[in-house]
C-alpha positions in Angstrom: -63.4 61.0 36.1 -64.8 63.9 34.2 -63.5 66.2 31.5 -64.5 69.8 31.8 -66.6 71.2 29.0 -64.7 72.5 26.0 -61.6 70.4 26.8 -62.2 67.7 24.2 -62.4 64.0 24.6 -59.8 61.7 26.1 -59.9 57.9 26.5 -60.4 56.6 30.0 -56.7 56.0 30.2 -55.9 59.6 29.8 -58.6 61.4 31.7 -57.6 63.4 34.7 -59.3 64.4 37.9 -58.5 68.1 37.6 -59.4 70.6 34.8 -55.9 71.3 33.7 -55.2 70.2 30.1 -51.8 70.5 28.4 -51.1 73.8 26.7 -48.7 72.8 24.0 -46.1 71.3 26.3 -43.5 69.4 24.3 -42.2 66.0 25.4 -39.2 64.1 24.0 -39.2 60.3 24.3 -35.8 58.8 24.2 -35.9 55.0 23.9 -34.3 52.5 21.5 -37.4 50.3 21.6 -39.6 51.4 18.7 -42.7 49.8 20.3 -42.2 51.7 23.6 -41.7 55.0 21.7 -45.0 54.4 19.8 -47.0 53.4 22.9 -45.7 56.3 25.0 -46.2 58.7 22.1 -49.8 57.5 21.7 -50.6 57.9 25.4 -49.1 61.4 25.6 -50.6 62.6 22.4 -54.0 61.4 23.5 -53.5 63.4 26.7 -52.8 66.5 24.5 -49.1 66.8 24.6 -46.8 67.5 21.6 -44.5 64.5 21.3 -41.2 63.9 19.5 -39.0 60.8 19.7 -35.4 59.8 19.5 -34.0 56.3 19.4 -30.5 57.1 20.6 -28.6 59.5 22.9 -26.9 61.2 20.0 -30.3 61.8 18.3 -31.7 63.1 21.6 -28.8 65.5 22.0 -29.3 66.8 18.5 -33.0 67.3 19.0 -32.5 69.0 22.4 -30.0 71.4 20.7 -32.4 72.3 17.9 -35.8 72.3 19.7 -37.3 73.2 23.0 -38.8 70.4 25.2 -40.6 70.9 28.5 -39.9 67.3 29.5 -37.8 64.3 28.3 -38.5 60.6 29.1 -35.2 58.9 28.9 -34.6 55.1 28.8 -31.7 54.2 31.1 -30.2 51.8 28.5 -29.6 53.2 25.1 -27.4 51.7 22.4 -24.8 54.6 22.4 -25.0 55.9 26.0 -26.4 55.3 29.5 -29.5 57.4 30.1 -28.1 58.6 33.3 -25.2 60.2 31.4 -27.5 61.6 28.8 -29.2 63.6 31.6 -26.3 66.0 31.8 -25.6 66.1 28.0 -28.9 67.3 26.8 -29.1 71.0 26.2 -30.2 73.0 29.2 -33.1 75.3 28.6 -35.2 78.0 30.3 -37.5 76.9 31.6 -35.4 74.0 32.7 -36.3 70.8 30.9 -37.7 68.2 33.3 -36.1 64.8 32.9 -37.5 61.4 33.8 -35.6 58.1 33.6 -37.5 55.0 32.4 -36.0 51.7 33.3 -36.8 48.0 33.0 -33.9 47.4 35.4 -34.9 49.4 38.6 -31.7 49.2 40.6 -30.7 51.4 43.5 -27.4 52.2 41.9 -29.1 53.4 38.7 -31.5 55.5 40.8 -28.7 57.1 42.8 -26.7 57.9 39.6 -29.8 59.5 38.1 -30.4 61.6 41.3 -26.8 62.7 41.3 -27.2 63.9 37.7 -30.3 65.9 38.3 -33.2 63.6 37.3 -36.7 64.9 38.1 -38.5 61.6 38.0 -38.0 57.8 37.8 -40.4 55.3 36.4 -40.1 51.5 36.1 -41.1 49.6 32.9 -43.7 48.5 32.1 -44.9 52.0 32.7 -48.4 52.3 34.3 -50.4 54.8 32.2 -51.9 56.6 35.1 -48.6 56.9 36.9 -46.9 58.2 33.7 -49.5 60.9 33.2 -49.5 61.9 36.9 -45.7 62.2 36.9 -45.6 64.2 33.7 -48.4 66.5 34.9 -46.8 67.1 38.3 -43.4 67.8 36.7 -44.9 70.2 34.2 -46.8 72.0 37.0 -43.5 72.3 38.9 -41.8 73.6 35.8 -44.5 76.2 35.4 -44.1 77.4 39.0 -40.4 77.6 38.6 -40.8 79.6 35.4 -43.3 81.9 37.1 -40.8 82.4 40.0 -38.1 83.2 37.5 -40.3 85.8 35.7 -41.2 87.4 39.0 -37.5 87.6 40.0 -36.6 89.1 36.6 -39.3 91.7 37.0 -38.1 92.6 40.5 -34.5 92.9 39.2 -35.5 95.2 36.4 -37.6 97.4 38.8 -34.7 97.5 41.2 -32.2 98.5 38.5 -34.6 101.2 37.2 -35.0 102.6 40.8 -31.2 102.5 41.3 -30.6 104.3 38.0 -33.3 106.9 38.9 -31.7 107.5 42.3 -28.2 107.9 40.9 -29.5 110.4 38.3 -31.3 112.4 41.0 -28.1 112.4 43.2 -26.0 113.5 40.3 -28.4 116.2 39.4 -28.4 117.5 43.0 -24.6 117.5 43.1 -24.3 119.6 40.0 -27.0 122.0 41.1 
């Protein structure tokens, strides 16, 4: 795999096929296992992402209330809450935070709970580095497209409201003339 000129160096584990590099995307890793937090942080930082960590659901909720994150990687089993419940408790943002469940216990029941609570991705531990980076990148690209769509819709709404206001003013002016 090749890195495009001017994009810096990455280890073989973090190189990607395309030319897209992270542009300051923020990722929150929520896992009670310190070693997993450190490894995932290292992988994602080497890939160019800004990374923050939380060791519990309570800490993750606090951080998501105080900070913006593009994506959260959430362990399914935390000391104070199930990761599938945490999906709905973390602060909603615009653009919408993408959420990925990490589990060492890949059960159909857990996957269904996560899907029903709006999970965007599901990865089994031990996490394959290439699969992790591919999943993160795909979800962030989807988020960017959703955000672009939202911006376009907002622009259309403002233009429509402006035209409507102009039309109403013109009609009122004609009625009073």
